[in-house]
Every structure is written in structure tokens, then in C-alpha cells.
GUZA-113078 format. One record per residue: residue in three letters; x, y, z of N, C-alpha, C, O in turn. Coordinates in steps of 0.001 Angstrom, whole numbers. Layout:
// GUZA-113078
ALA,X,Y,Z,X,Y,Z,X,Y,Z,X,Y,Z;
...
// end
This chain:
// GUZA-113078
UNK,-91720,-195967,-8343,-90789,-197030,-8646,-89602,-196492,-9450,-88451,-196846,-9192;
UNK,-89904,-195623,-10438,-88838,-195057,-11263,-87881,-194216,-10417,-86666,-194270,-10604;
UNK,-88439,-193440,-9487,-87622,-192586,-8630,-86723,-193439,-7740,-85559,-193100,-7531;
UNK,-87249,-194531,-7220,-86466,-195424,-6364,-85297,-196023,-7156,-84180,-196082,-6642;
UNK,-85530,-196464,-8384,-84466,-197011,-9227,-83434,-195948,-9583,-82233,-196215,-9610;
UNK,-83919,-194742,-9855,-83025,-193643,-10188,-82121,-193315,-8992,-80925,-193080,-9165;
UNK,-82685,-193301,-7797,-81898,-193043,-6587,-80878,-194147,-6362,-79753,-193876,-5941;
UNK,-81258,-195386,-6637,-80330,-196509,-6487,-79157,-196395,-7450,-78016,-196673,-7083;
UNK,-79437,-195992,-8670,-78380,-195822,-9669,-77436,-194702,-9251,-76217,-194855,-9320;
UNK,-77993,-193585,-8823,-77168,-192457,-8383,-76326,-192855,-7179,-75144,-192515,-7112;
UNK,-76916,-193567,-6233,-76176,-194016,-5048,-75040,-194962,-5448,-73942,-194871,-4900;
UNK,-75290,-195851,-6381,-74254,-196780,-6833,-73097,-196043,-7500,-71931,-196353,-7257;
UNK,-73427,-195070,-8338,-72389,-194281,-9002,-71577,-193501,-7965,-70351,-193437,-8055;
UNK,-72251,-192916,-6996,-71567,-192165,-5947,-70643,-193062,-5128,-69508,-192683,-4843;
UNK,-71113,-194237,-4750,-70284,-195176,-3992,-69081,-195639,-4803,-67985,-195780,-4261;
UNK,-69273,-195873,-6087,-68161,-196273,-6950,-67119,-195165,-7018,-65920,-195432,-6929;
UNK,-67572,-193918,-7175,-66645,-192792,-7246,-65876,-192644,-5937,-64658,-192471,-5950;
UNK,-66577,-192710,-4812,-65917,-192583,-3508,-64886,-193685,-3324,-63771,-193418,-2876;
UNK,-65241,-194915,-3662,-64291,-196018,-3483,-63113,-195902,-4437,-62011,-196340,-4107;
UNK,-63324,-195321,-5610,-62201,-195175,-6541,-61234,-194098,-6081,-60033,-194203,-6332;
UNK,-61732,-193064,-5412,-60866,-191992,-4942,-60217,-192358,-3607,-58999,-192254,-3464;
UNK,-61015,-192784,-2636,-60511,-193044,-1297,-60261,-194520,-1031,-59565,-194860,-75;
UNK,-60807,-195393,-1847,-60701,-196814,-1595,-59391,-197433,-2026,-59023,-198496,-1527;
UNK,-58679,-196801,-2936,-57425,-197396,-3377,-56393,-197280,-2260,-56266,-196246,-1604;
UNK,-55677,-198354,-2071,-54647,-198342,-1048,-53401,-197660,-1582,-52952,-197949,-2692;
UNK,-52849,-196764,-798,-51621,-196067,-1141,-50516,-196538,-209,-50754,-196825,964;
UNK,-49297,-196612,-750,-48142,-197046,21,-46953,-196140,-265,-46790,-195640,-1378;
UNK,-46126,-195937,755,-44838,-195298,531,-43959,-196299,-193,-44084,-197505,17;
UNK,-43062,-195803,-1054,-42133,-196707,-1731,-40806,-196004,-1976,-40716,-194777,-1917;
UNK,-39798,-196786,-2248,-38476,-196307,-2620,-37892,-197328,-3583,-38481,-198390,-3785;
UNK,-36756,-197028,-4176,-36116,-198038,-5005,-34900,-198593,-4251,-34542,-198098,-3183;
UNK,-34302,-199582,-4799,-33175,-200247,-4148,-32039,-199255,-3895,-31665,-198477,-4773;
UNK,-31506,-199300,-2688,-30365,-198465,-2304,-30624,-196972,-2497,-29730,-196239,-2922;
UNK,-31814,-196527,-2194,-32160,-195125,-2393,-32697,-194514,-1105,-33279,-195204,-268;
UNK,-32493,-193219,-965,-33136,-192499,122,-34309,-191671,-405,-34940,-190924,343;
UNK,-34591,-191812,-1697,-35727,-191121,-2309,-37019,-191777,-1855,-37065,-192992,-1657;
UNK,-38065,-190988,-1689,-39339,-191475,-1179,-40464,-191042,-2100,-40471,-189910,-2584;
UNK,-41420,-191935,-2346,-42590,-191629,-3156,-43807,-192338,-2602,-43733,-193028,-1585;
UNK,-44934,-192158,-3284,-46189,-192810,-2896,-46803,-193405,-4150,-46814,-192777,-5209;
UNK,-47317,-194634,-4021,-47954,-195284,-5171,-49160,-196092,-4713,-49294,-196453,-3543;
UNK,-50025,-196360,-5674,-51137,-197287,-5457,-50737,-198591,-6126,-49599,-198736,-6573;
UNK,-51646,-199522,-6197,-51325,-200787,-6866,-51234,-200621,-8378,-50667,-201474,-9062;
UNK,-51793,-199521,-8911,-51829,-199343,-10365,-51020,-198165,-10890,-50701,-198130,-12078;
UNK,-50676,-197189,-10033,-49983,-196005,-10533,-49132,-195340,-9462,-49321,-195560,-8266;
UNK,-48196,-194527,-9917,-47374,-193735,-9002,-48107,-192425,-8742,-48460,-191702,-9674;
UNK,-48330,-192132,-7476,-49058,-190926,-7075,-48082,-189758,-6899,-48320,-188667,-7418;
UNK,-46987,-189984,-6169,-45913,-188998,-6012,-44622,-189702,-6405,-44210,-190649,-5735;
UNK,-43979,-189257,-7476,-42782,-189962,-7970,-41572,-189768,-7056,-41518,-188839,-6251;
UNK,-40616,-190664,-7205,-39340,-190526,-6503,-38633,-189275,-7003,-38873,-188821,-8122;
UNK,-37774,-188730,-6181,-36990,-187578,-6599,-37424,-186272,-5974,-36654,-185312,-5973;
UNK,-38620,-186205,-5449,-39091,-184975,-4812,-38755,-184942,-3324,-38488,-183877,-2768;
UNK,-38769,-186106,-2682,-38618,-186175,-1227,-37618,-187245,-838,-37447,-188240,-1543;
UNK,-36957,-187030,291,-35990,-187989,815,-36473,-188531,2153,-37153,-187834,2907;
UNK,-36120,-189769,2439,-36489,-190379,3710,-35689,-189704,4819,-34458,-189704,4791;
UNK,-36380,-189136,5781,-35704,-188490,6913,-36162,-189050,8251,-35652,-188645,9296;
UNK,-37103,-189962,8236,-37554,-190614,9456,-38029,-192016,9108,-38203,-192353,7937;
UNK,-38238,-192827,10139,-38613,-194228,9917,-40017,-194333,9325,-40952,-193692,9804;
UNK,-40152,-195140,8291,-41430,-195334,7599,-41699,-196822,7478,-40809,-197594,7122;
UNK,-42930,-197223,7775,-43334,-198626,7603,-43911,-198760,6191,-45045,-198358,5931;
UNK,-43120,-199325,5295,-43521,-199449,3894,-44605,-200502,3680,-45211,-200547,2609;
UNK,-44862,-201347,4675,-45859,-202407,4515,-47273,-201947,4864,-48243,-202590,4465;
UNK,-47402,-200845,5602,-48723,-200351,6001,-49284,-199388,4962,-48575,-198495,4500;
UNK,-50543,-199558,4593,-51146,-198605,3650,-51386,-197250,4320,-51551,-197161,5537;
UNK,-51402,-196213,3510,-51735,-194869,3986,-53257,-194802,4045,-53928,-194941,3022;
UNK,-53799,-194591,5237,-55253,-194667,5385,-55938,-193309,5481,-57159,-193232,5351;
UNK,-55195,-192254,5702,-55813,-190946,5880,-56089,-190280,4526,-55530,-190687,3507;
UNK,-56954,-189254,4519,-57260,-188559,3261,-56100,-187699,2755,-56091,-187283,1596;
UNK,-55127,-187437,3625,-53937,-186683,3244,-52714,-187434,3750,-52830,-188298,4619;
UNK,-51551,-187112,3213,-50308,-187688,3723,-49192,-186676,3575,-49239,-185797,2715;
UNK,-48177,-186814,4435,-47038,-185905,4453,-45796,-186599,3923,-45583,-187788,4161;
UNK,-44987,-185849,3209,-43669,-186316,2790,-42645,-185278,3232,-42911,-184080,3142;
UNK,-41475,-185716,3710,-40489,-184787,4264,-40011,-183758,3257,-39828,-184062,2078;
UNK,-39811,-182535,3733,-39246,-181470,2913,-40275,-180701,2114,-41462,-181028,2120;
UNK,-39802,-179670,1424,-40696,-178831,622,-40364,-178984,-855,-39302,-179492,-1216;
UNK,-41272,-178545,-1693,-41080,-178582,-3140,-40396,-177327,-3647,-40005,-177251,-4812;
UNK,-40251,-176344,-2770,-39705,-175056,-3166,-38234,-175173,-3530,-37454,-175785,-2799;
UNK,-37858,-174589,-4654,-36461,-174577,-5091,-35695,-173437,-4430,-34468,-173477,-4339;
UNK,-36418,-172426,-3972,-35767,-171300,-3310,-36318,-171159,-1898,-37426,-171607,-1601;
UNK,-35544,-170541,-1048,-36001,-170351,324,-37018,-169219,360,-37044,-168357,-518;
UNK,-37845,-169239,1385,-38798,-168152,1567,-38041,-166911,2018,-36855,-166981,2341;
UNK,-38716,-165802,2038,-38089,-164541,2424,-37402,-164672,3777,-37898,-165354,4673;
UNK,-36267,-164018,3914,-35493,-164140,5159,-36205,-163525,6353,-35910,-163881,7493;
UNK,-37137,-162609,6113,-37865,-162013,7227,-39100,-162823,7609,-39847,-162428,8504;
UNK,-39317,-163934,6951,-40465,-164788,7226,-40027,-165948,8130,-39183,-166748,7728;
UNK,-40586,-166051,9338,-40183,-167128,10253,-40798,-168485,9906,-40501,-169481,10567;
UNK,-41635,-168536,8896,-42306,-169789,8536,-41340,-170694,7782,-40948,-170401,6653;
UNK,-40962,-171798,8421,-40050,-172746,7792,-40800,-174050,7555,-41313,-174641,8506;
UNK,-40878,-174517,6296,-41629,-175740,6018,-40934,-176992,6558,-39707,-177096,6542;
UNK,-41748,-177939,7037,-41234,-179210,7531,-41536,-180333,6544,-40639,-181072,6139;
UNK,-42804,-180454,6160,-43223,-181495,5227,-44168,-180908,4193,-44734,-179833,4391;
UNK,-44331,-181626,3090,-45330,-181265,2082,-46510,-182192,2265,-46341,-183409,2351;
UNK,-47707,-181627,2325,-48929,-182408,2506,-49612,-182559,1151,-49796,-181586,419;
UNK,-49984,-183793,834,-50637,-184136,-428,-52025,-184707,-169,-52289,-185262,897;
UNK,-52918,-184563,-1162,-54170,-185319,-1108,-53911,-186691,-1731,-52807,-186951,-2211;
UNK,-54896,-187556,-1728,-54710,-188929,-2202,-54509,-189023,-3714,-54143,-190081,-4226;
UNK,-54744,-187937,-4419,-54496,-187927,-5873,-53080,-187463,-6193,-52672,-187468,-7354;
UNK,-52325,-187060,-5163,-50956,-186615,-5365,-50806,-185127,-5589,-49747,-184671,-6021;
UNK,-51848,-184360,-5304,-51771,-182908,-5462,-51213,-182297,-4174,-51761,-182526,-3096;
UNK,-50121,-181518,-4278,-49609,-180839,-3091,-50622,-179803,-2598,-51126,-179000,-3384;
UNK,-50918,-179824,-1301,-51899,-178909,-731,-51236,-177729,-20,-51601,-176575,-242;
UNK,-50260,-178031,833,-49563,-177014,1622,-48382,-177672,2325,-48199,-178888,2258;
UNK,-47580,-176844,3004,-46501,-177340,3838,-46954,-177302,5285,-47822,-176507,5647;
UNK,-46373,-178155,6113,-46591,-178016,7554,-45485,-177120,8094,-44372,-177092,7568;
UNK,-45811,-176396,9146,-44848,-175502,9763,-43867,-176306,10616,-44278,-177169,11391;
UNK,-42567,-176022,10472,-41548,-176669,11294,-41719,-176170,12723,-41774,-174966,12972;
UNK,-41803,-177124,13664,-41949,-176760,15073,-41261,-177806,15922,-41464,-179003,15716;
UNK,-40467,-177382,16856,-39789,-178263,17795,-38860,-179217,17048,-37707,-178871,16792;
UNK,-39340,-180412,16694,-38478,-181398,16057,-39161,-182015,14834,-38949,-183191,14535;
UNK,-39960,-181247,14143,-40679,-181759,12981,-41892,-180904,12686,-41890,-179696,12925;
UNK,-42930,-181542,12163,-44160,-180818,11820,-44861,-180307,13071,-44818,-180931,14131;
UNK,-45506,-179158,12919,-46290,-178593,14006,-47339,-179600,14462,-47871,-180359,13652;
UNK,-47630,-179604,15738,-48609,-180522,16307,-50028,-180022,16040,-50256,-178825,15860;
UNK,-50976,-180959,16018,-52379,-180578,15944,-52826,-180154,17333,-52517,-180814,18325;
UNK,-53543,-179067,17393,-54118,-178587,18634,-55536,-178158,18321,-55763,-177349,17421;
UNK,-56491,-178699,19064,-57906,-178402,18802,-58263,-178737,17351,-59040,-178023,16718;
UNK,-57691,-179824,16831,-57924,-180319,15477,-57392,-179384,14384,-57798,-179494,13227;
UNK,-56491,-178471,14741,-55893,-177582,13752,-54373,-177660,13826,-53794,-177887,14889;
UNK,-53751,-177467,12686,-52295,-177471,12574,-51891,-176248,11770,-52558,-175883,10803;
UNK,-50794,-175616,12176,-50300,-174475,11401,-49708,-174985,10091,-48977,-175975,10054;
UNK,-50046,-174279,9028,-49586,-174659,7691,-48945,-173452,7018,-49081,-172315,7470;
UNK,-48244,-173733,5929,-47611,-172681,5142,-48093,-172839,3700,-48061,-173936,3141;
UNK,-48536,-171742,3112,-48994,-171767,1719,-47843,-172152,804,-46700,-171758,1038;
UNK,-48140,-172917,-232,-47120,-173341,-1198,-46535,-172158,-1962,-45347,-172151,-2287;
UNK,-47360,-171167,-2247,-46939,-170097,-3144,-46284,-168898,-2467,-45359,-168307,-3023;
UNK,-46754,-168529,-1268,-46245,-167271,-706,-45615,-167400,683,-45117,-166408,1217;
UNK,-45623,-168583,1275,-44992,-168775,2571,-45752,-168206,3746,-45189,-168082,4833;
UNK,-47011,-167856,3565,-47819,-167298,4643,-48385,-168427,5516,-48556,-169556,5056;
UNK,-48669,-168101,6774,-49153,-169083,7748,-50673,-169083,7800,-51308,-168029,7768;
UNK,-51253,-170289,7880,-52686,-170476,8072,-52900,-171721,8910,-51980,-172182,9585;
UNK,-54120,-172277,8874,-54450,-173460,9654,-55265,-174441,8820,-56120,-174042,8028;
UNK,-54988,-175736,9011,-55760,-176793,8349,-56128,-177846,9380,-55469,-177981,10411;
UNK,-57196,-178595,9090,-57602,-179667,9996,-56962,-180987,9580,-56200,-181036,8614;
UNK,-57272,-182053,10308,-56652,-183356,10071,-57102,-184019,8770,-56516,-185014,8343;
UNK,-58122,-183478,8153,-58597,-183989,6868,-57955,-183241,5696,-58177,-183594,4538;
UNK,-57167,-182218,5993,-56513,-181442,4947,-57292,-180221,4505,-56880,-179531,3572;
UNK,-58413,-179940,5158,-59221,-178772,4805,-58604,-177523,5422,-58337,-177492,6624;
UNK,-58380,-176508,4622,-57846,-175251,5138,-58984,-174523,5837,-59989,-174166,5223;
UNK,-58803,-174314,7129,-59831,-173663,7944,-59610,-172163,8058,-60565,-171388,8116;
UNK,-58346,-171759,8091,-57999,-170336,8120,-56963,-170124,7028,-55859,-170665,7094;
UNK,-57320,-169345,6037,-56450,-169145,4872,-55102,-168574,5281,-55021,-167710,6154;
UNK,-54035,-169066,4638,-52700,-168541,4945,-52565,-167088,4515,-52592,-166773,3326;
UNK,-52418,-166202,5507,-52223,-164791,5182,-51337,-164077,6189,-51099,-162877,6048;
UNK,-50845,-164776,7196,-49971,-164149,8184,-48591,-164771,8154,-48395,-165851,7597;
UNK,-47639,-164084,8754,-46266,-164575,8724,-45685,-164847,10098,-44634,-165482,10190;
UNK,-46307,-164405,11147,-45661,-164528,12448,-46412,-165476,13373,-47586,-165779,13165;
UNK,-45706,-165932,14393,-46318,-166761,15431,-47401,-165964,16141,-48466,-166496,16455;
UNK,-47128,-164686,16395,-48129,-163844,17058,-49402,-163798,16229,-50506,-163939,16755;
UNK,-49235,-163598,14922,-50397,-163547,14031,-51172,-164865,14085,-52396,-164860,14218;
UNK,-50461,-165995,13983,-51148,-167284,13949,-51859,-167565,15262,-52940,-168154,15259;
UNK,-51274,-167156,16386,-51928,-167346,17683,-53185,-166496,17773,-54224,-166969,18235;
UNK,-53098,-165251,17338,-54262,-164358,17391,-55378,-164862,16477,-56549,-164811,16855;
UNK,-55039,-165342,15292,-56045,-165860,14374,-56721,-167078,14972,-57942,-167208,14891;
UNK,-55941,-167980,15575,-56509,-169188,16173,-57457,-168825,17309,-58537,-169408,17414;
UNK,-57081,-167878,18160,-57952,-167464,19255,-59243,-166853,18719,-60319,-167119,19255;
UNK,-59151,-166044,17678,-60338,-165443,17068,-61242,-166518,16468,-62465,-166456,16589;
UNK,-60622,-167502,15821,-61377,-168592,15205,-62203,-169334,16257,-63383,-169615,16045;
UNK,-61577,-169648,17387,-62294,-170384,18429,-63344,-169541,19112,-64395,-170052,19500;
UNK,-63074,-168249,19266,-64084,-167372,19857,-65325,-167327,18973,-66448,-167367,19477;
UNK,-65130,-167244,17653,-66261,-167218,16718,-66957,-168569,16701,-68186,-168629,16684;
UNK,-66185,-169664,16705,-66762,-171012,16676,-67627,-171274,17895,-68724,-171821,17783;
UNK,-67125,-170878,19072,-67895,-171110,20310,-69141,-170241,20340,-70186,-170668,20831;
UNK,-69037,-169017,19816,-70180,-168105,19783,-71277,-168658,18880,-72461,-168513,19185;
UNK,-70890,-169301,17756,-71869,-169824,16809,-72456,-171164,17241,-73466,-171593,16683;
UNK,-71857,-171829,18211,-72379,-173145,18656,-73257,-173044,19847,-73764,-174057,20328;
// end
């Protein structure tokens, strides 16, 4: 009986924690006559105005439902090395407002997801890696070229298929 009650208490605490982290509704916001973009919950500002500008159409009435969200542009004050072809498109944040990585600029915006992976750029060194749709880095950013990222992705899938 004691073990059952203890498990119930632990489960309740775990559910409360999960709902407090992922359960809060997040919304994009701006101020009057501004092109600045931020993210807030009903109780706090998650990403303040001033870091990002609106560059595409956003529905401010819909809550952000995914575990991660993108905001246009990068946080970098300086450009990456000129010999690095990795150009950031958006900054990806977790629901607590922590910047995770940049998405790679491709075609007309962020790189597309393929096989549940998207090319990303490390915040600190501009190297290319891969993350999934949940924001988990699957292949650490350590390459700089398209050739490198293609070869890494092919190796990743070869290993994944071999292990399954």
C-alpha cells in the first residue's frame, strides 16, 4: 500500500512538472507599430523583443504547440567565417527560451526536414550538424560543407538501418 501511494505521489509530481514546462501556452507577440518579434506565455516573456524581426507572416492568435520554435535571423553580432558556406536562417529555441541552434539557410528560408532531420548550424562555431523535429541534436555540428553534411547523413542512415 505504501509503495502504491509513493508511486502515485511521484507520478503526480512528474505530471505537474511536465505540464508546467510543456503545458504553458506560448504565443508570438510584438508591440504596436513594431517589426520586432518575441515569444511570451500568459505569465512571462520567454524571448524578449529586440532580438528578432518579423520577416514572414505569423498568426499571433495561435499558440506555439511544438517543443521548439524558430524566430527569424541569428543572434550573432558578427558574420561567420567567409570560407564557411553555412548561413543561418532562423534561431531555434526551446520552450524555456534557450537558444539551441540556427537552421541552415536553404532555397528560400530554413532547410527542409528530410527523414526527420534538418541541417543546423552551431551557435558558437558555425559548424553544420543535424537535429530532429523535437530539437534533439542527432549529429553534432562539426562540418562546414554541403558535401560533409550529405556524407554524415548517409553514414547516419546506414548505421541506423544496420542497427534496426
